[in-house]
Structure formats: C-alpha cells, structure tokens
C-alpha positions in Angstrom: -89.7 -51.6 24.5 -87.4 -49.7 22.1 -89.2 -47.3 19.9 -88.3 -46.2 16.4 -87.6 -42.6 17.9 -85.1 -44.3 20.5 -83.4 -46.0 17.7 -83.1 -42.8 15.8 -81.7 -41.0 18.7 -79.2 -43.8 19.2 -77.9 -43.8 15.8 -77.6 -40.0 15.8 -75.5 -40.2 18.9 -73.3 -42.9 17.4 -72.6 -40.8 14.4 -71.7 -37.9 16.7 -69.5 -40.0 19.0 -67.7 -41.6 16.0 -67.0 -38.1 14.4 -65.9 -36.5 17.8 -63.5 -39.7 18.2 -62.1 -39.2 14.6 -61.3 -35.5 15.4 -59.7 -36.4 18.8 -57.5 -38.7 17.0 -56.5 -36.6 14.0 -57.2 -32.8 14.1 -57.1 -32.7 10.3 -59.9 -35.3 9.9 -62.2 -34.3 7.1 -65.3 -36.3 8.4 -66.4 -37.8 5.1 -69.8 -39.4 5.3 -68.6 -43.0 4.4 -65.7 -42.8 7.1 -67.9 -41.6 9.8 -70.8 -44.0 8.9 -68.3 -46.8 9.0 -66.9 -45.9 12.3 -70.4 -45.5 13.9 -71.6 -48.8 12.5 -74.5 -47.1 10.5 -75.4 -46.8 7.0 -74.6 -43.7 5.0 -78.5 -43.3 4.6 -78.8 -43.2 8.4 -76.2 -40.7 8.6 -77.7 -38.6 5.9 -81.2 -38.7 7.6 -79.7 -37.1 10.7 -77.2 -34.9 8.7 -78.4 -34.0 5.4 -75.2 -32.2 4.6 -71.6 -32.5 5.7 -71.7 -29.0 6.9 -74.6 -30.0 9.3 -72.5 -32.9 10.6 -69.4 -30.7 11.1 -71.3 -28.0 12.9 -72.9 -30.5 15.3 -69.4 -32.1 16.0 -67.9 -28.7 16.7 -70.7 -27.8 19.1 -70.3 -31.0 21.1 -66.4 -30.7 21.2 -66.5 -27.3 22.4 -69.3 -27.6 24.8 -67.4 -30.3 26.5 -64.0 -28.8 26.4 -64.9 -25.2 27.1 -68.1 -25.3 29.1 -67.7 -21.8 30.2 -66.8 -20.5 26.7 -67.8 -16.8 26.6 -69.7 -17.4 23.3 -72.4 -19.2 25.3 -73.1 -16.1 27.6 -76.2 -14.8 25.7 -76.7 -12.1 28.3 -73.8 -10.1 26.6 -73.7 -8.6 23.0 -72.3 -10.9 20.3 -69.5 -8.5 19.5 -68.2 -8.6 23.1 -68.5 -12.3 23.3 -66.5 -12.8 20.2 -63.9 -10.4 21.2 -63.4 -12.2 24.5 -63.2 -15.5 22.7 -60.5 -14.2 20.4 -58.7 -12.8 23.5 -58.5 -16.3 24.7 -56.5 -17.4 21.8 -54.1 -14.6 22.3 -53.8 -15.0 26.0 -51.3 -18.1 26.1 -48.7 -16.3 23.8 -48.1 -13.7 26.6 -46.5 -10.3 25.9 -43.0 -9.0 25.5 -40.3 -11.7 26.5 -42.9 -14.5 26.7 -44.4 -13.7 23.3 -40.8 -13.5 21.7 -40.0 -16.8 23.1 -43.3 -18.3 21.6 -42.6 -16.8 18.2 -38.9 -18.0 18.2 -40.1 -21.6 19.0 -42.7 -21.4 16.1 -39.7 -20.2 13.9 -37.4 -23.1 14.9 -40.3 -25.5 14.6 -42.2 -24.6 11.4 -40.0 -22.0 9.5 -36.3 -22.7 9.8 -36.4 -26.4 9.1 -37.0 -27.8 5.5 -40.6 -28.1 4.9 -40.9 -31.9 5.2 -44.2 -33.6 5.2 -43.8 -34.2 9.0 -43.4 -30.4 9.6 -46.2 -29.7 7.3 -48.5 -32.0 8.8 -47.7 -30.8 12.4 -48.3 -27.2 11.4 -51.6 -28.0 9.5 -52.9 -30.0 12.5 -52.3 -27.0 14.7 -53.7 -24.5 12.2 -56.9 -26.8 11.7 -57.5 -26.7 15.6 -57.5 -22.9 15.6 -59.7 -23.0 12.5 -62.2 -25.2 14.1 -62.5 -23.3 17.1 -63.1 -19.9 15.4 -65.7 -21.6 13.1 -67.5 -22.9 16.0 -67.8 -19.4 17.6 -69.2 -18.0 14.2 -71.5 -20.8 13.9 -73.1 -20.3 17.4 -73.4 -16.4 16.5 -75.0 -17.5 13.1 -77.6 -19.8 15.1 -78.5 -16.8 17.0 -79.0 -14.5 14.0 -76.0 -12.4 14.8 -74.5 -13.1 11.4 -75.7 -15.0 8.2 -75.6 -18.8 8.2 -73.6 -20.5 5.8 -69.9 -21.2 5.0 -67.7 -19.0 7.3 -64.5 -19.8 5.8 -63.7 -16.3 4.6 -64.4 -14.8 8.0 -62.4 -17.7 9.9 -59.3 -16.9 7.6 -59.7 -13.2 8.3 -59.9 -13.5 12.0 -57.1 -15.9 12.1 -54.9 -13.5 10.1 -55.8 -10.7 12.4 -54.8 -12.9 15.4 -51.5 -13.9 13.8 -50.7 -10.1 13.3 -51.6 -9.2 16.9 -49.6 -12.1 18.2 -46.4 -10.8 16.4 -47.2 -7.3 17.4 -47.1 -8.5 21.1 -43.6 -9.8 20.6 -42.4 -6.5 19.0 -41.3 -3.3 20.9 -44.4 -0.9 21.3 -44.9 2.7 22.0 -48.5 2.7 23.3 -50.6 0.4 25.3 -50.7 -3.0 23.7 -54.1 -3.7 25.5 -55.6 -0.5 24.0 -54.5 -1.0 20.4 -55.2 -4.7 20.5 -58.7 -4.2 21.8 -59.4 -1.5 19.1 -58.2 -3.9 16.4 -60.1 -6.9 17.7 -63.5 -4.8 17.8 -62.8 -3.4 14.2 -62.3 -7.2 12.9 -65.4 -8.4 14.8 -67.5 -5.5 13.5 -66.3 -6.2 10.1 -67.4 -9.9 10.3 -70.6 -9.2 12.1 -71.7 -6.4 9.7 -70.8 -8.3 6.5 -73.2 -10.2 4.2 -73.0 -13.8 3.6 -70.1 -14.9 1.5 
C-alpha cells in the first residue's frame, strides 16, 4: 500500500530529478518553478510544498549534483576546519590551469575563444555557461558551510563573486613570471580571501 508519505517523497524526488536534468542539459538554466514542475509532472503547489522558495530548490539541486559528481569533495570532510576545506576546494579550481607554460597556454586559449572574437551571442552564451558552472560550484561549497553554521545562511552571491574574482586573478598570476614561490603567495591569498568570507556578516 502506497502511503501519503511515500507519495510525498516520490514527488519531491521527481522535482529534484527534473531540476538536475535541466541543469545537465543547460548549465545556465534558471530553474523556474513552473518549468521544473512541468518537467517533473507535478503541480506548482506540490513543488512549493517541498521547496517553499526557489533558493531552497536551488540549494538542494546543487547538493545533489555535487554529491554525485564529487563524492570526495573536501568540503564534506567535517573533521577539518571550514577554512582549510574551502581553501582546498578553491585549489581544485586552480589545479587544472597548471603553472607557467601550461597556464599561459590556458589563458591564450581563453583569449582566442572569448576575448579576441567579436562578442557574438554564441561566444557570450558559451562563456556564460562556463561561468555559471563555476558559480554554482562555489555557491554549493558556501551553502554546505552555511548549513554547518560556519557562515550566515542566505544569498551568497557577493561572496561567490569575490572568490571567483580572486581565483581569476590567481590563475593569471600563474601565467606570469614570478620572483617568489607561487605556492606560498597563492596559499596566503586563498586563506586571506576565505577568512574575509567566513568572518563577514550576512549580505
């Protein structure tokens, strides 16, 4: 016999699965209530029952995506301080860019792809999709830490933008000639940025 609770759990999972599928198809998807409800085959009222706000839906979807894609994400290791985990997560973003020649090649490619060409709708859409993916990942990390009480809950947009700007600057530094150890200066910068975020008040 299917109980009301079973049906409730079923509709919640349908909503999450539909939203995850929408993000997988389009990284810039905004997850509007109507679109997600239609995709899930549930009413908007049912969606709102499980997720009273769009923010609640987005946070749940982010958690589901990154728990599946990055099961060993450092942000999940609660045996370590929040600041250390967040710095390690940010380092993961920088790692693929490499250092020196590899970093110069990466930035040269980015220039040829997104800066040198005329800013057509296609170029803009490609860049925004990439940026949105990075945004979602950092937002997820901050949401996890907020749920633990390491920083205030709420809209993390200001902090996400700040951390992404720091990461962009550090990735450029990796491509430039340096006199001192990149690892030391980069680590100092990451900890300074993370401390600014964790010690700030809600925006």
